[in-house]
Biopython code that builds the backbone (N, CA, C, O; Angstrom):
import numpy as np
from Bio.PDB.StructureBuilder import StructureBuilder

atoms = [
    (1, "MET", "N", (-10.688, 2.282, 10.963)),
    (1, "MET", "CA", (-9.146, 2.641, 9.410)),
    (1, "MET", "C", (-10.413, 2.040, 8.239)),
    (1, "MET", "O", (-11.298, 1.225, 8.499)),
    (2, "SER", "N", (-10.200, 2.617, 7.133)),
    (2, "SER", "CA", (-11.473, 2.187, 6.386)),
    (2, "SER", "C", (-10.436, 1.821, 5.334)),
    (2, "SER", "O", (-9.624, 2.739, 5.208)),
    (3, "LEU", "N", (-10.199, 0.805, 4.555)),
    (3, "LEU", "CA", (-9.914, -0.138, 3.407)),
    (3, "LEU", "C", (-10.829, -0.430, 2.597)),
    (3, "LEU", "O", (-11.561, -1.272, 3.118)),
    (4, "THR", "N", (-11.271, -0.061, 1.222)),
    (4, "THR", "CA", (-12.023, -0.604, 0.253)),
    (4, "THR", "C", (-11.161, -1.373, -0.729)),
    (4, "THR", "O", (-9.951, -1.211, -0.572)),
    (5, "SER", "N", (-11.552, -2.197, -1.736)),
    (5, "SER", "CA", (-11.026, -2.783, -2.610)),
    (5, "SER", "C", (-11.714, -3.364, -3.436)),
    (5, "SER", "O", (-12.872, -3.755, -3.290)),
    (6, "THR", "N", (-10.729, -3.492, -4.770)),
    (6, "THR", "CA", (-12.223, -3.924, -5.704)),
    (6, "THR", "C", (-10.593, -4.367, -6.764)),
    (6, "THR", "O", (-9.466, -3.917, -6.556)),
    (7, "GLU", "N", (-11.056, -5.458, -7.978)),
    (7, "GLU", "CA", (-10.118, -6.336, -8.392)),
    (7, "GLU", "C", (-10.414, -6.106, -9.909)),
    (7, "GLU", "O", (-11.357, -5.958, -10.685)),
    (8, "THR", "N", (-9.068, -6.163, -9.873)),
    (8, "THR", "CA", (-8.941, -6.027, -11.804)),
    (8, "THR", "C", (-8.114, -7.815, -12.504)),
    (8, "THR", "O", (-7.775, -8.582, -11.603)),
    (9, "ALA", "N", (-7.933, -8.179, -13.585)),
    (9, "ALA", "CA", (-7.556, -9.216, -13.918)),
    (9, "ALA", "C", (-6.824, -10.000, -13.266)),
    (9, "ALA", "O", (-6.892, -11.218, -13.095)),
    (10, "ASP", "N", (-5.725, -8.811, -12.712)),
    (10, "ASP", "CA", (-4.275, -9.308, -12.703)),
    (10, "ASP", "C", (-3.849, -8.617, -10.585)),
    (10, "ASP", "O", (-3.110, -8.970, -9.667)),
    (11, "SER", "N", (-4.701, -7.730, -10.792)),
    (11, "SER", "CA", (-4.185, -6.994, -9.320)),
    (11, "SER", "C", (-5.753, -6.723, -8.477)),
    (11, "SER", "O", (-6.892, -6.606, -8.928)),
    (12, "ARG", "N", (-5.236, -6.690, -7.123)),
    (12, "ARG", "CA", (-6.225, -6.278, -6.279)),
    (12, "ARG", "C", (-5.883, -4.793, -5.521)),
    (12, "ARG", "O", (-4.898, -4.645, -4.798)),
    (13, "ILE", "N", (-7.001, -3.574, -5.853)),
    (13, "ILE", "CA", (-6.512, -2.307, -5.551)),
    (13, "ILE", "C", (-6.994, -2.083, -3.822)),
    (13, "ILE", "O", (-8.005, -2.672, -3.440)),
    (14, "ILE", "N", (-6.536, -1.573, -3.250)),
    (14, "ILE", "CA", (-6.912, -1.338, -1.844)),
    (14, "ILE", "C", (-6.741, -0.423, -1.613)),
    (14, "ILE", "O", (-5.584, -0.001, -1.603)),
    (15, "THR", "N", (-7.773, 0.345, -1.313)),
    (15, "THR", "CA", (-7.857, 2.023, -1.568)),
    (15, "THR", "C", (-7.585, 2.345, 0.344)),
    (15, "THR", "O", (-8.026, 1.494, 1.116)),
    (16, "VAL", "N", (-6.916, 3.491, 0.871)),
    (16, "VAL", "CA", (-6.735, 3.675, 2.302)),
    (16, "VAL", "C", (-7.825, 5.088, 1.936)),
    (16, "VAL", "O", (-7.776, 5.977, 1.086)),
    (17, "ASN", "N", (-8.770, 4.760, 3.031)),
    (17, "ASN", "CA", (-9.884, 6.079, 3.103)),
    (17, "ASN", "C", (-9.337, 6.425, 4.352)),
    (17, "ASN", "O", (-9.643, 5.691, 5.292)),
    (18, "ALA", "N", (-8.739, 7.195, 4.528)),
    (18, "ALA", "CA", (-8.320, 7.672, 5.783)),
    (18, "ALA", "C", (-6.865, 9.179, 5.535)),
    (18, "ALA", "O", (-6.161, 9.109, 4.528)),
    (19, "ASP", "N", (-6.760, 9.747, 6.025)),
    (19, "ASP", "CA", (-5.936, 11.056, 5.691)),
    (19, "ASP", "C", (-4.434, 10.624, 6.413)),
    (19, "ASP", "O", (-3.470, 11.122, 5.830)),
    (20, "ARG", "N", (-4.062, 9.644, 7.770)),
    (20, "ARG", "CA", (-3.373, 9.363, 8.164)),
    (20, "ARG", "C", (-2.718, 7.945, 8.289)),
    (20, "ARG", "O", (-3.502, 7.009, 8.441)),
    (21, "ILE", "N", (-1.732, 7.745, 8.254)),
    (21, "ILE", "CA", (-1.572, 5.805, 9.053)),
    (21, "ILE", "C", (-0.499, 6.263, 9.896)),
    (21, "ILE", "O", (0.615, 6.656, 9.550)),
    (22, "ASP", "N", (-1.036, 6.150, 11.157)),
    (22, "ASP", "CA", (0.098, 6.352, 12.121)),
    (22, "ASP", "C", (0.104, 5.537, 13.354)),
    (22, "ASP", "O", (-0.234, 4.354, 13.339)),
    (23, "ALA", "N", (0.480, 6.154, 14.411)),
    (23, "ALA", "CA", (0.421, 4.657, 15.810)),
    (23, "ALA", "C", (-1.063, 4.704, 16.083)),
    (23, "ALA", "O", (-1.513, 3.719, 16.668)),
    (24, "ALA", "N", (-1.720, 5.459, 15.837)),
    (24, "ALA", "CA", (-2.964, 5.052, 16.646)),
    (24, "ALA", "C", (-4.116, 3.879, 15.850)),
    (24, "ALA", "O", (-5.043, 3.248, 16.358)),
    (25, "MET", "N", (-3.680, 3.904, 14.612)),
    (25, "MET", "CA", (-4.264, 3.025, 13.477)),
    (25, "MET", "C", (-3.273, 1.898, 12.830)),
    (25, "MET", "O", (-3.753, 1.062, 12.065)),
    (26, "ALA", "N", (-1.985, 1.892, 13.127)),
    (26, "ALA", "CA", (-1.155, 1.063, 12.231)),
    (26, "ALA", "C", (-1.632, -0.734, 12.983)),
    (26, "ALA", "O", (-1.571, -1.711, 12.237)),
    (27, "ILE", "N", (-1.982, -0.862, 14.174)),
    (27, "ILE", "CA", (-2.017, -2.344, 14.514)),
    (27, "ILE", "C", (-3.849, -2.537, 13.472)),
    (27, "ILE", "O", (-4.049, -3.678, 13.054)),
    (28, "GLN", "N", (-4.574, -1.846, 13.267)),
    (28, "GLN", "CA", (-5.458, -1.785, 12.652)),
    (28, "GLN", "C", (-5.623, -2.368, 11.392)),
    (28, "GLN", "O", (-6.248, -3.341, 10.971)),
    (29, "PHE", "N", (-4.674, -1.256, 10.753)),
    (29, "PHE", "CA", (-4.283, -1.237, 9.617)),
    (29, "PHE", "C", (-3.981, -2.896, 8.395)),
    (29, "PHE", "O", (-4.344, -3.374, 7.321)),
    (30, "LYS", "N", (-2.961, -3.193, 9.728)),
    (30, "LYS", "CA", (-2.220, -4.517, 9.330)),
    (30, "LYS", "C", (-3.501, -5.420, 9.361)),
    (30, "LYS", "O", (-3.738, -6.054, 8.333)),
    (31, "GLU", "N", (-4.302, -5.541, 10.361)),
    (31, "GLU", "CA", (-5.454, -7.045, 10.433)),
    (31, "GLU", "C", (-6.133, -6.362, 9.119)),
    (31, "GLU", "O", (-6.116, -7.188, 8.206)),
    (32, "ASP", "N", (-6.643, -5.302, 8.772)),
    (32, "ASP", "CA", (-7.558, -4.712, 7.726)),
    (32, "ASP", "C", (-6.697, -5.133, 6.390)),
    (32, "ASP", "O", (-7.254, -5.791, 5.510)),
    (33, "MET", "N", (-5.410, -4.760, 6.273)),
    (33, "MET", "CA", (-4.625, -5.277, 5.013)),
    (33, "MET", "C", (-4.480, -6.893, 4.927)),
    (33, "MET", "O", (-4.067, -7.591, 4.000)),
    (34, "ARG", "N", (-5.056, -7.314, 6.461)),
    (34, "ARG", "CA", (-4.449, -9.065, 6.010)),
    (34, "ARG", "C", (-5.890, -9.183, 5.330)),
    (34, "ARG", "O", (-6.024, -9.183, 4.106)),
    (35, "ASN", "N", (-6.911, -9.281, 6.187)),
    (35, "ASN", "CA", (-8.139, -9.214, 5.733)),
    (35, "ASN", "C", (-8.442, -9.015, 4.030)),
    (35, "ASN", "O", (-9.202, -9.801, 3.464)),
    (36, "GLN", "N", (-7.899, -8.103, 3.421)),
    (36, "GLN", "CA", (-8.570, -7.799, 2.038)),
    (36, "GLN", "C", (-7.538, -8.153, 1.235)),
    (36, "GLN", "O", (-7.615, -7.921, 0.029)),
    (37, "THR", "N", (-6.135, -8.925, 1.928)),
    (37, "THR", "CA", (-5.030, -9.659, 0.635)),
    (37, "THR", "C", (-5.299, -10.968, 0.960)),
    (37, "THR", "O", (-4.555, -11.771, 0.396)),
    (38, "ASP", "N", (-5.995, -11.359, 1.574)),
    (38, "ASP", "CA", (-5.997, -12.962, 1.690)),
    (38, "ASP", "C", (-6.475, -13.319, 0.612)),
    (38, "ASP", "O", (-7.258, -12.466, 0.191)),
    (39, "GLY", "N", (-6.335, -14.536, -0.307)),
    (39, "GLY", "CA", (-6.950, -15.018, -1.323)),
    (39, "GLY", "C", (-6.919, -13.971, -2.370)),
    (39, "GLY", "O", (-7.699, -13.959, -3.322)),
    (40, "SER", "N", (-5.836, -12.949, -2.127)),
    (40, "SER", "CA", (-5.831, -11.916, -3.615)),
    (40, "SER", "C", (-5.091, -12.648, -4.598)),
    (40, "SER", "O", (-4.665, -13.785, -4.395)),
    (41, "PRO", "N", (-4.887, -11.810, -5.987)),
    (41, "PRO", "CA", (-3.984, -11.952, -6.406)),
    (41, "PRO", "C", (-2.457, -11.536, -6.439)),
    (41, "PRO", "O", (-2.063, -10.574, -5.780)),
    (42, "ALA", "N", (-1.621, -12.285, -7.220)),
    (42, "ALA", "CA", (-0.179, -12.045, -7.121)),
    (42, "ALA", "C", (0.129, -10.833, -6.203)),
    (42, "ALA", "O", (0.534, -10.710, -5.047)),
    (43, "ARG", "N", (-0.307, -9.815, -7.406)),
    (43, "ARG", "CA", (-0.037, -8.257, -6.723)),
    (43, "ARG", "C", (-1.786, -7.382, -6.439)),
    (43, "ARG", "O", (-2.953, -7.303, -6.822)),
    (44, "VAL", "N", (-0.426, -6.732, -5.152)),
    (44, "VAL", "CA", (-1.566, -5.963, -4.543)),
    (44, "VAL", "C", (-1.449, -4.263, -4.688)),
    (44, "VAL", "O", (-0.380, -3.757, -4.347)),
    (45, "ILE", "N", (-2.275, -3.597, -5.069)),
    (45, "ILE", "CA", (-1.594, -2.089, -5.293)),
    (45, "ILE", "C", (-2.351, -1.629, -4.130)),
    (45, "ILE", "O", (-3.528, -1.919, -3.918)),
    (46, "LEU", "N", (-1.642, -0.926, -3.418)),
    (46, "LEU", "CA", (-2.238, -0.322, -2.007)),
    (46, "LEU", "C", (-2.148, 1.465, -2.880)),
    (46, "LEU", "O", (-1.148, 2.089, -3.236)),
    (47, "ASP", "N", (-3.825, 1.889, -2.999)),
    (47, "ASP", "CA", (-3.706, 3.309, -3.618)),
    (47, "ASP", "C", (-3.660, 4.370, -2.072)),
    (47, "ASP", "O", (-4.373, 4.082, -1.111)),
    (48, "LEU", "N", (-2.868, 5.387, -2.061)),
    (48, "LEU", "CA", (-2.494, 6.323, -0.902)),
    (48, "LEU", "C", (-3.231, 7.290, -1.031)),
    (48, "LEU", "O", (-3.623, 7.848, -0.006)),
    (49, "SER", "N", (-3.569, 7.692, -2.090)),
    (49, "SER", "CA", (-3.904, 9.057, -2.634)),
    (49, "SER", "C", (-4.188, 9.855, -1.344)),
    (49, "SER", "O", (-3.462, 10.781, -0.982)),
    (50, "SER", "N", (-5.144, 9.500, -0.756)),
    (50, "SER", "CA", (-5.930, 9.780, 0.846)),
    (50, "SER", "C", (-5.170, 10.190, 1.958)),
    (50, "SER", "O", (-5.636, 10.619, 3.013)),
    (51, "VAL", "N", (-3.992, 10.042, 1.682)),
    (51, "VAL", "CA", (-3.097, 9.765, 2.680)),
    (51, "VAL", "C", (-2.272, 11.075, 2.564)),
    (51, "VAL", "O", (-1.615, 11.414, 1.580)),
    (52, "SER", "N", (-2.405, 11.712, 3.654)),
    (52, "SER", "CA", (-1.383, 13.103, 3.934)),
    (52, "SER", "C", (-0.156, 13.232, 4.897)),
    (52, "SER", "O", (0.828, 13.966, 4.822)),
    (53, "PHE", "N", (-0.543, 12.221, 5.894)),
    (53, "PHE", "CA", (0.502, 11.854, 6.786)),
    (53, "PHE", "C", (0.884, 10.456, 7.367)),
    (53, "PHE", "O", (0.095, 9.769, 8.017)),
    (54, "ILE", "N", (2.256, 10.076, 7.053)),
    (54, "ILE", "CA", (2.457, 8.852, 7.477)),
    (54, "ILE", "C", (3.404, 8.666, 8.757)),
    (54, "ILE", "O", (4.032, 9.663, 9.115)),
    (55, "ASP", "N", (3.533, 7.691, 9.346)),
    (55, "ASP", "CA", (4.875, 8.198, 10.594)),
    (55, "ASP", "C", (5.576, 6.640, 10.634)),
    (55, "ASP", "O", (5.360, 5.647, 9.940)),
    (56, "SER", "N", (6.231, 6.813, 11.424)),
    (56, "SER", "CA", (7.629, 5.091, 12.023)),
    (56, "SER", "C", (6.435, 3.842, 11.517)),
    (56, "SER", "O", (6.545, 2.921, 10.707)),
    (57, "SER", "N", (5.320, 4.269, 12.364)),
    (57, "SER", "CA", (4.101, 2.965, 12.826)),
    (57, "SER", "C", (3.500, 2.900, 11.385)),
    (57, "SER", "O", (3.493, 1.840, 10.758)),
    (58, "GLY", "N", (3.165, 3.676, 11.047)),
    (58, "GLY", "CA", (2.220, 3.175, 9.447)),
    (58, "GLY", "C", (3.349, 2.992, 8.858)),
    (58, "GLY", "O", (3.816, 2.250, 9.723)),
    (59, "LEU", "N", (4.202, 3.068, 8.059)),
    (59, "LEU", "CA", (5.424, 2.807, 7.821)),
    (59, "LEU", "C", (5.808, 1.230, 7.840)),
    (59, "LEU", "O", (5.827, 0.320, 7.011)),
    (60, "GLY", "N", (6.081, 1.368, 9.110)),
    (60, "GLY", "CA", (5.990, -0.502, 9.447)),
    (60, "GLY", "C", (5.272, -1.488, 9.526)),
    (60, "GLY", "O", (5.631, -2.646, 9.743)),
    (61, "ALA", "N", (3.412, -0.786, 9.225)),
    (61, "ALA", "CA", (2.662, -1.314, 9.070)),
    (61, "ALA", "C", (2.366, -1.758, 7.067)),
    (61, "ALA", "O", (1.634, -2.728, 6.873)),
    (62, "ILE", "N", (2.764, -1.258, 6.190)),
    (62, "ILE", "CA", (2.792, -1.383, 4.787)),
    (62, "ILE", "C", (4.134, -2.225, 5.108)),
    (62, "ILE", "O", (3.664, -3.310, 4.764)),
    (63, "VAL", "N", (5.239, -2.490, 5.443)),
    (63, "VAL", "CA", (6.060, -3.486, 5.370)),
    (63, "VAL", "C", (5.467, -4.577, 5.617)),
    (63, "VAL", "O", (5.439, -5.566, 4.885)),
    (64, "ALA", "N", (4.808, -4.403, 6.995)),
    (64, "ALA", "CA", (4.705, -5.824, 7.707)),
    (64, "ALA", "C", (3.494, -6.732, 6.621)),
    (64, "ALA", "O", (3.393, -7.932, 6.369)),
    (65, "SER", "N", (2.758, -5.621, 6.198)),
    (65, "SER", "CA", (0.981, -6.083, 5.271)),
    (65, "SER", "C", (1.977, -6.833, 3.843)),
    (65, "SER", "O", (1.697, -7.977, 3.485)),
    (66, "MET", "N", (3.040, -6.094, 3.181)),
    (66, "MET", "CA", (3.796, -6.750, 1.939)),
    (66, "MET", "C", (5.130, -7.740, 2.534)),
    (66, "MET", "O", (5.926, -8.295, 1.776)),
    (67, "LYS", "N", (5.184, -7.829, 4.107)),
    (67, "LYS", "CA", (5.975, -9.329, 3.898)),
    (67, "LYS", "C", (5.110, -10.605, 4.526)),
    (67, "LYS", "O", (5.465, -11.774, 4.673)),
    (68, "GLN", "N", (3.556, -9.810, 4.917)),
    (68, "GLN", "CA", (2.377, -11.222, 4.953)),
    (68, "GLN", "C", (2.187, -11.733, 3.624)),
    (68, "GLN", "O", (1.966, -12.924, 3.405)),
    (69, "LEU", "N", (2.275, -10.775, 2.656)),
    (69, "LEU", "CA", (1.864, -11.487, 1.272)),
    (69, "LEU", "C", (2.042, -12.887, 1.007)),
    (69, "LEU", "O", (1.241, -13.727, 0.596)),
    (70, "GLY", "N", (3.585, -12.991, 1.413)),
    (70, "GLY", "CA", (4.176, -14.256, 1.089)),
    (70, "GLY", "C", (4.749, -13.884, -0.293)),
    (70, "GLY", "O", (4.533, -12.954, -1.070)),
    (71, "GLU", "N", (5.776, -15.247, -0.310)),
    (71, "GLU", "CA", (6.620, -15.478, -1.307)),
    (71, "GLU", "C", (6.058, -15.709, -2.827)),
    (71, "GLU", "O", (5.155, -16.525, -3.008)),
    (72, "GLY", "N", (6.590, -15.003, -3.859)),
    (72, "GLY", "CA", (5.391, -14.722, -5.031)),
    (72, "GLY", "C", (4.706, -13.624, -4.997)),
    (72, "GLY", "O", (4.715, -13.218, -6.159)),
    (73, "ARG", "N", (4.175, -12.973, -4.416)),
    (73, "ARG", "CA", (3.222, -11.803, -4.509)),
    (73, "ARG", "C", (3.839, -10.741, -4.017)),
    (73, "ARG", "O", (4.811, -10.878, -3.274)),
    (74, "ARG", "N", (3.280, -9.340, -4.420)),
    (74, "ARG", "CA", (3.893, -8.051, -4.075)),
    (74, "ARG", "C", (2.757, -7.066, -4.423)),
    (74, "ARG", "O", (1.798, -7.147, -5.189)),
    (75, "LEU", "N", (3.335, -5.831, -3.348)),
    (75, "LEU", "CA", (3.019, -4.670, -2.592)),
    (75, "LEU", "C", (3.266, -3.704, -3.632)),
    (75, "LEU", "O", (4.474, -3.482, -3.713)),
    (76, "ASP", "N", (2.627, -3.089, -4.403)),
    (76, "ASP", "CA", (2.697, -1.477, -5.059)),
    (76, "ASP", "C", (2.744, -0.337, -4.314)),
    (76, "ASP", "O", (2.739, -0.624, -3.117)),
    (77, "LEU", "N", (2.789, 0.900, -4.529)),
    (77, "LEU", "CA", (2.199, 1.592, -3.738)),
    (77, "LEU", "C", (1.804, 2.771, -5.017)),
    (77, "LEU", "O", (2.489, 2.569, -6.020)),
    (78, "ALA", "N", (1.149, 3.563, -5.105)),
    (78, "ALA", "CA", (0.476, 4.221, -5.972)),
    (78, "ALA", "C", (-0.075, 5.558, -4.948)),
    (78, "ALA", "O", (-0.155, 5.607, -3.721)),
    (79, "GLY", "N", (-0.393, 6.550, -5.950)),
    (79, "GLY", "CA", (-1.057, 7.946, -5.500)),
    (79, "GLY", "C", (-0.425, 8.455, -4.401)),
    (79, "GLY", "O", (-1.129, 9.241, -3.767)),
    (80, "LEU", "N", (1.313, 8.156, -3.714)),
    (80, "LEU", "CA", (1.385, 8.968, -2.603)),
    (80, "LEU", "C", (1.514, 10.457, -2.815)),
    (80, "LEU", "O", (1.860, 10.816, -3.940)),
    (81, "THR", "N", (1.281, 11.400, -1.869)),
    (81, "THR", "CA", (1.467, 12.339, -1.828)),
    (81, "THR", "C", (2.588, 13.284, -1.638)),
    (81, "THR", "O", (3.608, 12.595, -1.642)),
    (82, "PRO", "N", (2.721, 13.827, -1.566)),
    (82, "PRO", "CA", (4.373, 14.776, -1.552)),
    (82, "PRO", "C", (4.781, 14.346, -0.108)),
    (82, "PRO", "O", (5.667, 13.496, -0.025)),
    (83, "MET", "N", (4.488, 14.609, 0.502)),
    (83, "MET", "CA", (4.808, 14.360, 2.064)),
    (83, "MET", "C", (4.987, 12.561, 2.285)),
    (83, "MET", "O", (5.940, 11.828, 2.547)),
    (84, "VAL", "N", (4.122, 12.436, 2.129)),
    (84, "VAL", "CA", (4.042, 10.354, 2.256)),
    (84, "VAL", "C", (5.195, 10.252, 1.189)),
    (84, "VAL", "O", (5.878, 9.299, 1.563)),
    (85, "GLU", "N", (5.627, 10.669, 0.275)),
    (85, "GLU", "CA", (6.606, 9.709, -0.756)),
    (85, "GLU", "C", (8.065, 10.017, 0.098)),
    (85, "GLU", "O", (8.851, 9.172, 0.525)),
    (86, "LYS", "N", (8.160, 11.506, 0.203)),
    (86, "LYS", "CA", (9.239, 12.167, 1.067)),
    (86, "LYS", "C", (10.142, 11.003, 2.466)),
    (86, "LYS", "O", (11.302, 10.687, 2.728)),
    (87, "VAL", "N", (8.536, 10.664, 3.115)),
    (87, "VAL", "CA", (8.812, 9.519, 4.231)),
    (87, "VAL", "C", (9.605, 8.075, 3.488)),
    (87, "VAL", "O", (10.480, 7.316, 3.906)),
    (88, "PHE", "N", (8.930, 8.133, 2.381)),
    (88, "PHE", "CA", (9.261, 6.284, 1.790)),
    (88, "PHE", "C", (11.140, 6.320, 1.315)),
    (88, "PHE", "O", (11.912, 5.374, 1.477)),
    (89, "ARG", "N", (11.548, 7.888, 0.630)),
    (89, "ARG", "CA", (12.116, 7.996, 0.109)),
    (89, "ARG", "C", (13.451, 8.212, 1.265)),
    (89, "ARG", "O", (14.529, 7.618, 1.290)),
    (90, "LEU", "N", (13.105, 8.923, 1.872)),
    (90, "LEU", "CA", (14.137, 9.311, 3.238)),
    (90, "LEU", "C", (14.272, 8.429, 4.021)),
    (90, "LEU", "O", (15.104, 8.615, 4.909)),
    (91, "THR", "N", (13.445, 7.018, 3.999)),
    (91, "THR", "CA", (13.633, 5.954, 4.963)),
    (91, "THR", "C", (14.309, 4.972, 3.388)),
    (91, "THR", "O", (14.154, 3.772, 3.612)),
    (92, "ARG", "N", (14.620, 5.087, 2.717)),
    (92, "ARG", "CA", (15.111, 4.321, 1.394)),
    (92, "ARG", "C", (13.675, 3.173, 1.189)),
    (92, "ARG", "O", (13.602, 2.087, 0.614)),
    (93, "MET", "N", (12.833, 3.840, 1.806)),
    (93, "MET", "CA", (11.758, 2.173, 1.225)),
    (93, "MET", "C", (11.201, 2.392, 0.295)),
    (93, "MET", "O", (10.136, 1.795, 0.136)),
    (94, "ASP", "N", (11.723, 3.470, -0.882)),
    (94, "ASP", "CA", (11.451, 3.379, -2.250)),
    (94, "ASP", "C", (12.390, 2.012, -3.385)),
    (94, "ASP", "O", (12.164, 1.553, -4.505)),
    (95, "THR", "N", (13.354, 1.800, -2.443)),
    (95, "THR", "CA", (13.668, 0.444, -2.965)),
    (95, "THR", "C", (13.477, -0.478, -2.800)),
    (95, "THR", "O", (13.972, -1.429, -3.405)),
    (96, "VAL", "N", (12.204, -0.541, -1.375)),
    (96, "VAL", "CA", (11.764, -1.683, -1.364)),
    (96, "VAL", "C", (10.474, -1.820, -2.560)),
    (96, "VAL", "O", (10.338, -2.715, -3.394)),
    (97, "PHE", "N", (9.833, -0.938, -2.391)),
    (97, "PHE", "CA", (8.291, -1.177, -3.130)),
    (97, "PHE", "C", (8.471, -0.485, -4.695)),
    (97, "PHE", "O", (9.464, 0.235, -4.793)),
    (98, "ARG", "N", (8.005, -0.559, -5.375)),
    (98, "ARG", "CA", (7.675, 0.132, -6.497)),
    (98, "ARG", "C", (6.457, 1.149, -5.846)),
    (98, "ARG", "O", (5.437, 0.845, -5.228)),
    (99, "LEU", "N", (6.931, 2.319, -6.200)),
    (99, "LEU", "CA", (6.193, 3.549, -6.316)),
    (99, "LEU", "C", (5.779, 3.707, -7.282)),
    (99, "LEU", "O", (6.387, 3.117, -8.175)),
    (100, "PHE", "N", (4.484, 4.597, -7.746)),
    (100, "PHE", "CA", (3.702, 4.861, -8.734)),
    (100, "PHE", "C", (3.207, 6.606, -8.414)),
    (100, "PHE", "O", (3.062, 7.023, -7.265)),
    (101, "ALA", "N", (3.057, 7.229, -9.301)),
    (101, "ALA", "CA", (2.386, 8.918, -8.884)),
    (101, "ALA", "C", (1.260, 8.597, -8.642)),
    (101, "ALA", "O", (0.776, 8.862, -7.542)),
    (102, "THR", "N", (0.391, 7.798, -9.817)),
    (102, "THR", "CA", (-0.960, 7.919, -10.032)),
    (102, "THR", "C", (-1.532, 6.224, -9.697)),
    (102, "THR", "O", (-0.567, 5.467, -9.593)),
    (103, "LEU", "N", (-2.751, 5.592, -9.535)),
    (103, "LEU", "CA", (-3.217, 4.682, -9.411)),
    (103, "LEU", "C", (-2.995, 4.212, -11.064)),
    (103, "LEU", "O", (-2.175, 3.394, -11.480)),
    (104, "ASN", "N", (-3.909, 4.934, -11.790)),
    (104, "ASN", "CA", (-3.880, 4.862, -13.477)),
    (104, "ASN", "C", (-2.108, 4.417, -13.767)),
    (104, "ASN", "O", (-1.685, 3.376, -14.270)),
    (105, "GLU", "N", (-1.593, 5.192, -13.431)),
    (105, "GLU", "CA", (0.150, 4.604, -13.816)),
    (105, "GLU", "C", (0.529, 3.012, -12.899)),
    (105, "GLU", "O", (1.592, 2.512, -13.270)),
    (106, "ALA", "N", (0.165, 2.628, -12.360)),
    (106, "ALA", "CA", (0.295, 1.238, -11.591)),
    (106, "ALA", "C", (-0.389, 0.488, -12.356)),
    (106, "ALA", "O", (0.015, -0.674, -12.329)),
    (107, "LEU", "N", (-1.362, 0.688, -13.108)),
    (107, "LEU", "CA", (-2.498, -0.307, -13.312)),
    (107, "LEU", "C", (-1.907, -0.429, -14.970)),
    (107, "LEU", "O", (-1.835, -1.523, -15.530)),
    (108, "GLU", "N", (-1.579, 0.626, -15.517)),
    (108, "GLU", "CA", (-0.404, 0.574, -17.318)),
    (108, "GLU", "C", (0.462, 0.023, -16.847)),
    (108, "GLU", "O", (0.904, -0.708, -17.732)),
    (109, "ASP", "N", (1.375, -0.183, -15.407)),
    (109, "ASP", "CA", (2.337, -1.173, -15.516)),
    (109, "ASP", "C", (2.210, -2.366, -15.209)),
    (109, "ASP", "O", (2.416, -2.655, -14.031)),
    (110, "ASN", "N", (1.895, -3.258, -16.001)),
    (110, "ASN", "CA", (1.860, -4.707, -16.076)),
    (110, "ASN", "C", (3.209, -5.297, -16.168)),
    (110, "ASN", "O", (3.896, -5.371, -17.187)),
    (111, "PRO", "N", (3.505, -5.709, -14.981)),
    (111, "PRO", "CA", (4.828, -6.719, -15.668)),
    (111, "PRO", "C", (5.135, -8.369, -15.884)),
    (111, "PRO", "O", (6.097, -9.102, -16.113)),
    (112, "ASN", "N", (3.053, -8.505, -15.564)),
    (112, "ASN", "CA", (3.332, -10.043, -16.046)),
    (112, "ASN", "C", (3.333, -10.511, -17.545)),
    (112, "ASN", "O", (3.553, -11.689, -17.824)),
]
sb = StructureBuilder()
sb.init_structure("model")
sb.init_model(0)
sb.init_chain("A")
sb.init_seg("    ")
for serial, (resi, resn, name, xyz) in enumerate(atoms, 1):
    if name == "N":
        sb.init_residue(resn, " ", resi, " ")
    sb.init_atom(name, np.array(xyz, "f"), 0.0, 1.0, " ", f" {name:<3s}", serial, name[0])
structure = sb.get_structure()
């Protein structure tokens, strides 16, 4: 699993450089997310624009990553492909995460 990150004034952007998040990589994803978000700003944006497939293990890994951020921090999701967005909507995870069509839309939405 390859994650890269950049930081803006108030957010850390973590980009998933893989086409799938599934059972085979869920544990590594959680560990990589923990490393990437340690000491990050309160807002983390996960750029999923390269991800075309996610299964329940991948979804669970993203939820676990959100929970490990702790109180007062949040994980927003950007760039969901139609199939990945469908998984989030079918599982009602769109009520847990803020979903943005593009990374730029997520960056323009500054709630602070």
